[in-house]
Phi, psi and omega in degrees: 000141180259140180228154169046246185263022175294137182259135171254125181257125177251111179256120184230151180283149174280106183229162177280130180302145177289328179258112185271009180295148184292342181285345181267148177293156180292333177260110184296344182265359180300316179299327178295315178298319179296317182296319179293324183293339178293332178264319181238096188301327184271065176263132173247112181262112185235120177282159169229155183248156178296325184288314186262343178065215179267116184259178177300327178296320178297317181298322178298319176297318181300318182295336180269349186272153174270321180225144180236133171247122181245126185252134173234155182237352182201116180278341188233032182291151177258153179077151180066203182260126182297136184293328178294327175293318177298325178298324177295321178297316179297318180301316179296318181293330182291335184054245183264005179291142173302133181230127177249126175261122177253114181257108178267060183190175179289132175240103178286168183304316181293327178293316181296321180291322184285330178287115188267071182233140179299325183226126178233121176252130186230135173225159185299327184201199180237034174291161177306322180294318179298315183290326176295327182294327182266350182302315179300325180294315182289328185270317188246354180079019175223145188246159171274163182302338184269006183238082180295150179225164171230140176097213185298143180285336176244101188301329186268007177274353176089176185269156172290142178273105181269142175224157177258157175212165181296142173288128178247111187308311183296333182264321193254348191303311185295313181294318180296321179297313179295326178296316177298311184299326181277351186256347185237163177288163189301328182296340181259012176296155177232150171293150182300321180293322178295317179300313182297319180293323182293310181285342182274357180296137185298326184278353180270137180251117183242134177233145177235157170244127179249145175294128186296341181258314184271337181081358182288150177284119182246352179205150182213137175222134175235131177231158171203165181238147172226164167284126180296315183227192183300311185251039182083184000281176175279139175241131178262130178258125167272086191281327179226129173211098184227147179228138179303138192305315184281005174242010177286143184090009181254008179091003183289315178299319178298317180299312181294318181294314180300318180294320179297319182290319189267347185292135176285143178276157181299154174061022176071017180299136184262120177267129181256347184211141178235133180236147172270104188136200187217149172270261176224127007293143185266113168259259174268127181300320180205214178272118179305139184292339177268012181273132184279000183260011176304317180295332179300315178289324180299318181293345179257019171096000177276136175277120189232355188231025175248147181273058181227153179306128177076357184239021178117009179302140181282134179226141188231153167252143184229151176227143182227134166263130186301333178292342179268355182280126181303138176294131184211137173253070183293136170292151185292339184056027179076013182257141178233130178240138179204161176298151182295134175260155180305330181283348179269349193304311183293326176295320179294316178302315181297320181291314182291329177298317182284310188289326180294323178286321181291324183258006178058048175269085185296130175082357183296314184299317180298319181289316176303318181299318179298318181290317182295334181267006182250179177285000180257023182306323183288354174285348173278121179266132185239133180244141180229155166270127186087195182230066183286159172288155181305132176083358185269329187235159176281136178291156174253349179204143175216153176202152176260125173255159180200158176254131181297152177063018175267179179267011177300141179304329181278328181299323179285346180266000182236066188296333185288342182294343178296339179285345182271347181110157184285353181252015175251111179281185183220156175225133183216163172055052179287125176241127176232126180282105184239018178242012182265114181296343180275350179292138181278320188265150174280163182303314183299321179298316180293317183300313182300315181288328175296315181295321176298320180292322177296317181296322178294315180298315181289325178297321178295340178263012175093007180277150178250001179191179179212153182244134178236129183253153169066041179278125187260359178195170170086036180303314183298317180298320180291319179297323180293340179267003178098001178288151169239145182288127182264324179201154178225139185228164167257124180283116187229116172207164178211153178282146180276000000 
């Protein structure tokens, strides 16, 4: 609510009027400013241009205003500065001031979700009729049937003050679980028991946002840290970030994300890298490519559309039924694969230490160490050129295999595999030494034979197929072996 000498700032784009008759003002938004001023006399109507965008002068006006109304006319315009980007600048400048976004254009569902504003008022265009339709809403807090809105019913009453709090399992588990299930596609569903165990891990930090009036959980974020490589650095995973559908665009996701990025870790642990997605336990590797919120992260400074590590590189999960694998009598190419022997352990550690850092396999060394130190050491498959005795030669390929629902350290780190069935085994953290000039075989030659050996090992354990996570290249090669793509992500991380 505005009182006394409170200023309302109306920021509108400099556009050509739709009605070119001489009786209309040259600025199509002037009547809107006049109509608002009849209720709130201290209105400052300030245009902005496509060429210059939001300048220091605009920011100065924003700092003096109590409430800001920002008008856009095109969310997808080409050339110049995009108006949705300018809206983000205004939002940042507003800080805690109530901000109303008026979209005089089509706002599709994905656009409305991606625009992170507490209040969005939308009309088809900026004709005099359109602007007259939204004037009652902006002035009196009530709309005509032709003026749809998103968010608060009274735009000038300001935003709800959202805060985060610790996730309490006994209180929040059921609501948080339903929030996850309603926010992701079916392939990423989790059993309730798996969900409870995942969020209940002591090292996982979970925060929720509750509606201040109803108490319902409307947002959830889970983070955890791992050692990226053998000797650090620490990488923080934003493994879960979900907001209830009818509360998206209210700033809740921004609040949770900012807190996750900026929060200090316990005991002064220094995080050097933050990723959108997860290492281990592995939920979503990154941002699913069919996810409409990729642009949401992009507007917040994350690089999401470049084919480079951490900047949007495509990464895939694959699944194979052994019956779909082409029959092949591959020559060995001088390669021998066998389960890891106790005498191979240090060689395996040395290889994964080097290759995980070279190939940016976050968390691989830590996971290999857990498996090698367990009774499941033989689930690590090791490949050599030639037929050396155990412990005598350096491996050229290694991979961790696992059976779902077992007590293997890796099986508990791959919760989504339960959706594939109890007879689909898994392969993870594939390392192939492909930078050694003394190697006889090329990477593709080694990979094909490694996958055949993994399928044979898992088949002998009663599996009818296998799942491979986090593949960063080689789509064509996997398809030729009978694999089908199960999920695809954009790999997104940045250094702190």
